LOTI-41858 format. One record per atom (N, C-alpha, C): residue number from 1; residue in three letters; atom name; x, z, y. Coordinates in pm, whole numbers. Atoms other than C-alpha are relative to their C-alpha. Layout:
N
+-----+---------+-------+--------+--------+--------+
: num : residuo : atomo :      X :      Z :      Y :
+-----+---------+-------+--------+--------+--------+
: NUM :     ALA :    CA :      X :      Z :      Y :
...
+-----+---------+-------+--------+--------+--------+
//
This chain:
107
+-----+---------+-------+--------+--------+--------+
: num : residuo : atomo :      X :      Z :      Y :
+-----+---------+-------+--------+--------+--------+
:   1 :     UNK :     N :     94 :     -7 :    -89 :
:   1 :     UNK :    CA :    -12 :     -8 :    -20 :
:   1 :     UNK :     C :     88 :     40 :    120 :
:   2 :     UNK :     N :   -100 :    -59 :    -98 :
:   2 :     UNK :    CA :    161 :    -53 :    326 :
:   2 :     UNK :     C :    -25 :     98 :     81 :
:   3 :     UNK :     N :     -7 :   -127 :    -81 :
:   3 :     UNK :    CA :    267 :    203 :    546 :
:   3 :     UNK :     C :   -118 :     -9 :    101 :
:   4 :     UNK :     N :     69 :     41 :   -102 :
:   4 :     UNK :    CA :     62 :     69 :    829 :
:   4 :     UNK :     C :   -173 :     66 :    -19 :
:   5 :     UNK :     N :    150 :    -27 :     27 :
:   5 :     UNK :    CA :   -274 :    111 :    644 :
:   5 :     UNK :     C :     -4 :    159 :    -40 :
:   6 :     UNK :     N :      0 :   -144 :     48 :
:   6 :     UNK :    CA :   -160 :    451 :    495 :
:   6 :     UNK :     C :     -1 :     87 :    148 :
:   7 :     UNK :     N :     54 :    -50 :   -104 :
:   7 :     UNK :    CA :   -111 :    575 :    860 :
:   7 :     UNK :     C :   -127 :     -7 :     50 :
:   8 :     UNK :     N :    136 :      9 :    -46 :
:   8 :     UNK :    CA :   -448 :    443 :    983 :
:   8 :     UNK :     C :   -102 :     96 :    -79 :
:   9 :     UNK :     N :    141 :    -92 :    115 :
:   9 :     UNK :    CA :   -635 :    632 :    689 :
:   9 :     UNK :     C :     32 :    138 :     57 :
:  10 :     UNK :     N :    -27 :   -120 :    -29 :
:  10 :     UNK :    CA :   -419 :    936 :    776 :
:  10 :     UNK :     C :    -75 :     42 :    152 :
:  11 :     UNK :     N :     56 :    -15 :   -121 :
:  11 :     UNK :    CA :   -495 :    899 :   1141 :
:  11 :     UNK :     C :   -164 :     16 :     44 :
:  12 :     UNK :     N :    149 :     23 :      4 :
:  12 :     UNK :    CA :   -868 :    860 :   1101 :
:  12 :     UNK :     C :    -53 :    144 :    -41 :
:  13 :     UNK :     N :     61 :   -121 :     21 :
:  13 :     UNK :    CA :   -904 :   1202 :    973 :
:  13 :     UNK :     C :    -93 :    -13 :   -104 :
:  14 :     UNK :     N :    114 :     13 :     84 :
:  14 :     UNK :    CA :  -1202 :   1316 :    743 :
:  14 :     UNK :     C :   -101 :    -69 :     55 :
:  15 :     UNK :     N :    122 :     42 :    -70 :
:  15 :     UNK :    CA :  -1570 :   1241 :    821 :
:  15 :     UNK :     C :    -49 :     98 :    108 :
:  16 :     UNK :     N :     11 :   -108 :    -83 :
:  16 :     UNK :    CA :  -1574 :   1547 :   1023 :
:  16 :     UNK :     C :     45 :    -70 :    135 :
:  17 :     UNK :     N :    -93 :     53 :   -131 :
:  17 :     UNK :    CA :  -1501 :   1431 :   1410 :
:  17 :     UNK :     C :     50 :     88 :     29 :
:  18 :     UNK :     N :    -95 :    -84 :    -38 :
:  18 :     UNK :    CA :  -1336 :   1740 :   1452 :
:  18 :     UNK :     C :    127 :     15 :    -62 :
:  19 :     UNK :     N :    -83 :     11 :     90 :
:  19 :     UNK :    CA :  -1110 :   1680 :   1184 :
:  19 :     UNK :     C :    175 :     16 :     76 :
:  20 :     UNK :     N :   -132 :     17 :    -70 :
:  20 :     UNK :    CA :   -806 :   1566 :   1399 :
:  20 :     UNK :     C :     20 :     92 :     83 :
:  21 :     UNK :     N :    -56 :   -130 :    -83 :
:  21 :     UNK :    CA :   -814 :   1835 :   1635 :
:  21 :     UNK :     C :     33 :     90 :    -72 :
:  22 :     UNK :     N :    -48 :    -76 :     96 :
:  22 :     UNK :    CA :   -812 :   2084 :   1358 :
:  22 :     UNK :     C :    124 :     -1 :    -65 :
:  23 :     UNK :     N :   -126 :     50 :     36 :
:  23 :     UNK :    CA :   -539 :   1904 :   1208 :
:  23 :     UNK :     C :    117 :     42 :     67 :
:  24 :     UNK :     N :    -74 :     -9 :   -109 :
:  24 :     UNK :    CA :   -361 :   1905 :   1532 :
:  24 :     UNK :     C :     55 :    156 :     30 :
:  25 :     UNK :     N :    -27 :   -136 :    -24 :
:  25 :     UNK :    CA :   -371 :   2277 :   1590 :
:  25 :     UNK :     C :     81 :     78 :   -111 :
:  26 :     UNK :     N :    -82 :    -76 :     98 :
:  26 :     UNK :    CA :   -286 :   2375 :   1223 :
:  26 :     UNK :     C :    156 :    -51 :      8 :
:  27 :     UNK :     N :   -118 :     29 :    -14 :
:  27 :     UNK :    CA :     -2 :   2156 :   1282 :
:  27 :     UNK :     C :     94 :     60 :     71 :
:  28 :     UNK :     N :    -78 :    -55 :   -105 :
:  28 :     UNK :    CA :    120 :   2300 :   1582 :
:  28 :     UNK :     C :     62 :    165 :    -38 :
:  29 :     UNK :     N :    -40 :    -76 :     37 :
:  29 :     UNK :    CA :    144 :   2614 :   1403 :
:  29 :     UNK :     C :    128 :     35 :   -115 :
:  30 :     UNK :     N :   -126 :    -17 :     63 :
:  30 :     UNK :    CA :    499 :   2743 :   1242 :
:  30 :     UNK :     C :    -28 :     40 :   -164 :
:  31 :     UNK :     N :     20 :    -17 :    142 :
:  31 :     UNK :    CA :    371 :   2696 :    880 :
:  31 :     UNK :     C :     80 :    -65 :   -105 :
:  32 :     UNK :     N :    -84 :     58 :     93 :
:  32 :     UNK :    CA :    522 :   2600 :    536 :
:  32 :     UNK :     C :    -70 :   -129 :    -13 :
:  33 :     UNK :     N :     75 :    117 :     50 :
:  33 :     UNK :    CA :    453 :   2286 :    401 :
:  33 :     UNK :     C :    -72 :     -3 :   -102 :
:  34 :     UNK :     N :     74 :    -72 :    105 :
:  34 :     UNK :    CA :    313 :   2447 :    109 :
:  34 :     UNK :     C :   -160 :     29 :     87 :
:  35 :     UNK :     N :    115 :    -62 :    -68 :
:  35 :     UNK :    CA :     58 :   2611 :    348 :
:  35 :     UNK :     C :    -74 :   -112 :     89 :
:  36 :     UNK :     N :     75 :    106 :    -71 :
:  36 :     UNK :    CA :     -6 :   2288 :    559 :
:  36 :     UNK :     C :    -97 :    -87 :    -99 :
:  37 :     UNK :     N :     46 :     85 :     98 :
:  37 :     UNK :    CA :    -90 :   2092 :    254 :
:  37 :     UNK :     C :   -126 :     56 :    -77 :
:  38 :     UNK :     N :     99 :    -29 :     50 :
:  38 :     UNK :    CA :   -316 :   2335 :     93 :
:  38 :     UNK :     C :   -120 :     12 :    140 :
:  39 :     UNK :     N :     85 :     -2 :   -114 :
:  39 :     UNK :    CA :   -475 :   2334 :    447 :
:  39 :     UNK :     C :    -81 :   -115 :     12 :
:  40 :     UNK :     N :     41 :    145 :    -14 :
:  40 :     UNK :    CA :   -536 :   1942 :    437 :
:  40 :     UNK :     C :   -116 :     33 :   -100 :
:  41 :     UNK :     N :    101 :     62 :    140 :
:  41 :     UNK :    CA :   -690 :   1945 :     63 :
:  41 :     UNK :     C :   -128 :    104 :     54 :
:  42 :     UNK :     N :    147 :    -89 :    -22 :
:  42 :     UNK :    CA :   -939 :   2251 :    192 :
:  42 :     UNK :     C :    -85 :    -83 :    101 :
:  43 :     UNK :     N :     76 :     43 :    -73 :
:  43 :     UNK :    CA :  -1032 :   2067 :    478 :
:  43 :     UNK :     C :    -41 :   -172 :    -27 :
:  44 :     UNK :     N :     60 :    128 :     29 :
:  44 :     UNK :    CA :  -1076 :   1703 :    346 :
:  44 :     UNK :     C :    -98 :     20 :   -140 :
:  45 :     UNK :     N :     79 :    -22 :    116 :
:  45 :     UNK :    CA :  -1249 :   1860 :     14 :
:  45 :     UNK :     C :    -35 :   -125 :    -79 :
:  46 :     UNK :     N :      9 :    151 :     81 :
:  46 :     UNK :    CA :  -1387 :   1546 :   -193 :
:  46 :     UNK :     C :    -99 :    -78 :     95 :
:  47 :     UNK :     N :     69 :    113 :   -118 :
:  47 :     UNK :    CA :  -1518 :   1271 :      4 :
:  47 :     UNK :     C :     36 :   -135 :    -12 :
:  48 :     UNK :     N :    -77 :    150 :    -59 :
:  48 :     UNK :    CA :  -1425 :    894 :    108 :
:  48 :     UNK :     C :    -51 :    -66 :    105 :
:  49 :     UNK :     N :     49 :     92 :   -100 :
:  49 :     UNK :    CA :  -1471 :    625 :    335 :
:  49 :     UNK :     C :     62 :   -142 :    -14 :
:  50 :     UNK :     N :    -54 :    157 :     15 :
:  50 :     UNK :    CA :  -1398 :    242 :    387 :
:  50 :     UNK :     C :     40 :    -44 :    128 :
:  51 :     UNK :     N :    -41 :     78 :   -155 :
:  51 :     UNK :    CA :  -1208 :     56 :    646 :
:  51 :     UNK :     C :     -3 :   -189 :    -37 :
:  52 :     UNK :     N :    -19 :    130 :      1 :
:  52 :     UNK :    CA :  -1155 :   -319 :    688 :
:  52 :     UNK :     C :    141 :    -13 :     87 :
:  53 :     UNK :     N :   -140 :      1 :    -81 :
:  53 :     UNK :    CA :   -762 :   -415 :    768 :
:  53 :     UNK :     C :    -24 :   -170 :    -40 :
:  54 :     UNK :     N :    -44 :    135 :     47 :
:  54 :     UNK :    CA :   -693 :   -775 :    805 :
:  54 :     UNK :     C :   -121 :   -106 :    -77 :
:  55 :     UNK :     N :    102 :     74 :     84 :
:  55 :     UNK :    CA :  -1016 :   -884 :    656 :
:  55 :     UNK :     C :    -43 :     34 :   -156 :
:  56 :     UNK :     N :     29 :    -68 :    166 :
:  56 :     UNK :    CA :   -968 :   -682 :    338 :
:  56 :     UNK :     C :    -87 :    127 :     -4 :
:  57 :     UNK :     N :     46 :   -121 :     23 :
:  57 :     UNK :    CA :  -1178 :   -426 :    227 :
:  57 :     UNK :     C :     92 :    111 :    -60 :
:  58 :     UNK :     N :   -108 :   -117 :     23 :
:  58 :     UNK :    CA :   -975 :    -78 :    178 :
:  58 :     UNK :     C :    -77 :    105 :    -23 :
:  59 :     UNK :     N :    120 :   -136 :      4 :
:  59 :     UNK :    CA :  -1178 :    206 :     31 :
:  59 :     UNK :     C :    106 :    110 :    -27 :
:  60 :     UNK :     N :    -59 :   -129 :     13 :
:  60 :     UNK :    CA :  -1047 :    571 :     22 :
:  60 :     UNK :     C :    -67 :    133 :    -27 :
:  61 :     UNK :     N :     70 :   -106 :     37 :
:  61 :     UNK :    CA :  -1122 :    880 :   -162 :
:  61 :     UNK :     C :     93 :    120 :     10 :
:  62 :     UNK :     N :    -73 :   -109 :      2 :
:  62 :     UNK :    CA :   -972 :   1233 :   -149 :
:  62 :     UNK :     C :    -80 :     89 :    -85 :
:  63 :     UNK :     N :     30 :   -117 :     86 :
:  63 :     UNK :    CA :   -989 :   1506 :   -370 :
:  63 :     UNK :     C :    109 :    113 :    -12 :
:  64 :     UNK :     N :    -91 :   -132 :     19 :
:  64 :     UNK :    CA :   -801 :   1804 :   -524 :
:  64 :     UNK :     C :    169 :    -62 :     -4 :
:  65 :     UNK :     N :   -107 :     47 :     31 :
:  65 :     UNK :    CA :   -518 :   1568 :   -614 :
:  65 :     UNK :     C :     71 :    -69 :    108 :
:  66 :     UNK :     N :    -70 :     78 :   -146 :
:  66 :     UNK :    CA :   -460 :   1382 :   -250 :
:  66 :     UNK :     C :   -100 :    -80 :     34 :
:  67 :     UNK :     N :     84 :    139 :    -97 :
:  67 :     UNK :    CA :   -579 :   1055 :    -64 :
:  67 :     UNK :     C :      6 :   -109 :    -98 :
:  68 :     UNK :     N :     -8 :    118 :     64 :
:  68 :     UNK :    CA :   -637 :    756 :   -304 :
:  68 :     UNK :     C :    -28 :    -94 :     79 :
:  69 :     UNK :     N :     41 :    125 :    -97 :
:  69 :     UNK :    CA :   -630 :    422 :   -103 :
:  69 :     UNK :     C :     25 :    -90 :    -89 :
:  70 :     UNK :     N :    -37 :    115 :     69 :
:  70 :     UNK :    CA :   -692 :     88 :   -274 :
:  70 :     UNK :     C :    -87 :   -110 :     53 :
:  71 :     UNK :     N :     87 :     75 :    -66 :
:  71 :     UNK :    CA :   -817 :   -244 :   -180 :
:  71 :     UNK :     C :   -126 :    -29 :    -65 :
:  72 :     UNK :     N :    127 :     -4 :     89 :
:  72 :     UNK :    CA :  -1159 :   -317 :   -281 :
:  72 :     UNK :     C :   -120 :    115 :     42 :
:  73 :     UNK :     N :    117 :    -41 :     -9 :
:  73 :     UNK :    CA :  -1504 :   -153 :   -294 :
:  73 :     UNK :     C :    -15 :    181 :    -36 :
:  74 :     UNK :     N :     -4 :   -105 :     44 :
:  74 :     UNK :    CA :  -1384 :    176 :   -465 :
:  74 :     UNK :     C :    108 :     28 :    -37 :
:  75 :     UNK :     N :   -121 :    -58 :     28 :
:  75 :     UNK :    CA :  -1065 :    382 :   -473 :
:  75 :     UNK :     C :    -19 :     84 :   -118 :
:  76 :     UNK :     N :     48 :    -93 :    119 :
:  76 :     UNK :    CA :  -1245 :    624 :   -729 :
:  76 :     UNK :     C :     23 :    -83 :   -135 :
:  77 :     UNK :     N :     12 :     50 :    144 :
:  77 :     UNK :    CA :  -1290 :    357 :  -1013 :
:  77 :     UNK :     C :    131 :    -92 :     14 :
:  78 :     UNK :     N :   -106 :     88 :    -14 :
:  78 :     UNK :    CA :   -969 :    142 :   -911 :
:  78 :     UNK :     C :    124 :     66 :    -95 :
:  79 :     UNK :     N :    -80 :    -61 :     38 :
:  79 :     UNK :    CA :   -692 :    169 :  -1131 :
:  79 :     UNK :     C :    145 :    -14 :     94 :
:  80 :     UNK :     N :   -120 :     28 :   -103 :
:  80 :     UNK :    CA :   -460 :     36 :   -851 :
:  80 :     UNK :     C :    -37 :     88 :    104 :
:  81 :     UNK :     N :     28 :    -52 :   -141 :
:  81 :     UNK :    CA :   -415 :    159 :   -499 :
:  81 :     UNK :     C :    130 :    108 :    -12 :
:  82 :     UNK :     N :   -110 :    -98 :      9 :
:  82 :     UNK :    CA :   -196 :    455 :   -415 :
:  82 :     UNK :     C :    -59 :    129 :     19 :
:  83 :     UNK :     N :     45 :   -119 :    -34 :
:  83 :     UNK :    CA :   -236 :    813 :   -411 :
:  83 :     UNK :     C :    122 :     96 :     62 :
:  84 :     UNK :     N :   -100 :    -74 :   -114 :
:  84 :     UNK :    CA :    -77 :   1008 :   -119 :
:  84 :     UNK :     C :    -19 :    149 :    -45 :
:  85 :     UNK :     N :     42 :   -160 :     19 :
:  85 :     UNK :    CA :    -66 :   1392 :   -249 :
:  85 :     UNK :     C :     25 :     37 :    120 :
:  86 :     UNK :     N :     42 :   -112 :   -122 :
:  86 :     UNK :    CA :   -125 :   1683 :      1 :
:  86 :     UNK :     C :    128 :     11 :     58 :
:  87 :     UNK :     N :   -145 :    -38 :    -52 :
:  87 :     UNK :    CA :    243 :   1719 :     15 :
:  87 :     UNK :     C :     42 :   -103 :     84 :
:  88 :     UNK :     N :    -36 :    118 :    -91 :
:  88 :     UNK :    CA :    302 :   1354 :    132 :
:  88 :     UNK :     C :    -64 :    -31 :    134 :
:  89 :     UNK :     N :    109 :     17 :   -111 :
:  89 :     UNK :    CA :     -3 :   1354 :    359 :
:  89 :     UNK :     C :    103 :     94 :    128 :
:  90 :     UNK :     N :    -36 :   -146 :   -101 :
:  90 :     UNK :    CA :    139 :   1683 :    532 :
:  90 :     UNK :     C :    134 :    -84 :     49 :
:  91 :     UNK :     N :   -121 :     57 :    -43 :
:  91 :     UNK :    CA :    489 :   1511 :    559 :
:  91 :     UNK :     C :    -13 :   -124 :    114 :
:  92 :     UNK :     N :    -11 :    144 :    -64 :
:  92 :     UNK :    CA :    406 :   1180 :    708 :
:  92 :     UNK :     C :   -115 :     33 :    136 :
:  93 :     UNK :     N :     77 :    -56 :   -129 :
:  93 :     UNK :    CA :    114 :   1362 :    958 :
:  93 :     UNK :     C :    101 :     72 :     86 :
:  94 :     UNK :     N :   -109 :    -94 :    -88 :
:  94 :     UNK :    CA :    393 :   1596 :   1082 :
:  94 :     UNK :     C :     97 :   -126 :     82 :
:  95 :     UNK :     N :    -74 :    145 :    -46 :
:  95 :     UNK :    CA :    624 :   1237 :   1135 :
:  95 :     UNK :     C :   -136 :    -53 :    130 :
:  96 :     UNK :     N :     58 :     81 :    -94 :
:  96 :     UNK :    CA :    328 :   1072 :   1306 :
:  96 :     UNK :     C :    -26 :     90 :    147 :
:  97 :     UNK :     N :     50 :    -95 :   -100 :
:  97 :     UNK :    CA :    256 :   1367 :   1524 :
:  97 :     UNK :     C :    144 :     -7 :    121 :
:  98 :     UNK :     N :   -101 :      5 :    -42 :
:  98 :     UNK :    CA :    634 :   1384 :   1617 :
:  98 :     UNK :     C :     26 :   -133 :     84 :
:  99 :     UNK :     N :    -44 :    126 :    -73 :
:  99 :     UNK :    CA :    640 :   1022 :   1736 :
:  99 :     UNK :     C :   -129 :    -10 :     98 :
: 100 :     UNK :     N :    106 :      9 :   -139 :
: 100 :     UNK :    CA :    296 :   1058 :   1960 :
: 100 :     UNK :     C :    -82 :    -88 :    -62 :
: 101 :     UNK :     N :     88 :    125 :     64 :
: 101 :     UNK :    CA :    120 :    823 :   1692 :
: 101 :     UNK :     C :   -118 :     46 :    -70 :
: 102 :     UNK :     N :    110 :    -60 :    130 :
: 102 :     UNK :    CA :   -124 :   1051 :   1508 :
: 102 :     UNK :     C :   -152 :     31 :     71 :
: 103 :     UNK :     N :     87 :    -18 :    -68 :
: 103 :     UNK :    CA :   -347 :   1164 :   1802 :
: 103 :     UNK :     C :    -25 :    -55 :    136 :
: 104 :     UNK :     N :    -33 :     46 :   -157 :
: 104 :     UNK :    CA :   -448 :   1016 :   2162 :
: 104 :     UNK :     C :     91 :    101 :     63 :
: 105 :     UNK :     N :    -61 :    -58 :    -54 :
: 105 :     UNK :    CA :   -207 :   1148 :   2383 :
: 105 :     UNK :     C :    -47 :     -7 :    144 :
: 106 :     UNK :     N :     64 :    -16 :   -132 :
: 106 :     UNK :    CA :   -290 :   1252 :   2758 :
: 106 :     UNK :     C :    123 :    -61 :     45 :
: 107 :     UNK :     N :   -103 :     28 :    -89 :
: 107 :     UNK :    CA :    -61 :   1090 :   3017 :
: 107 :     UNK :     C :    -28 :     74 :    136 :
+-----+---------+-------+--------+--------+--------+
//
């Protein structure tokens, strides 16, 4: 899965409109990787959503294992795609925050 798609999925958060703010607040605290990964797992719960990237359907499903991203209508039933563990999601979100790409920045 291209990194751009993974980044877009991570930057979109959960289906809760305040999830990005909650993640930003949690990541501003000095906590361990394990603690933040557990926070993400708890925040995301089990759910999913779909996107269109360059005319291609991309489905996303998250659960206790992490965030699965696959082309097509269902990440749940797809044997293809990529599973982003909560630890990997934590690391990438941290990088995106440091780059100023995770959430809108005020100028």
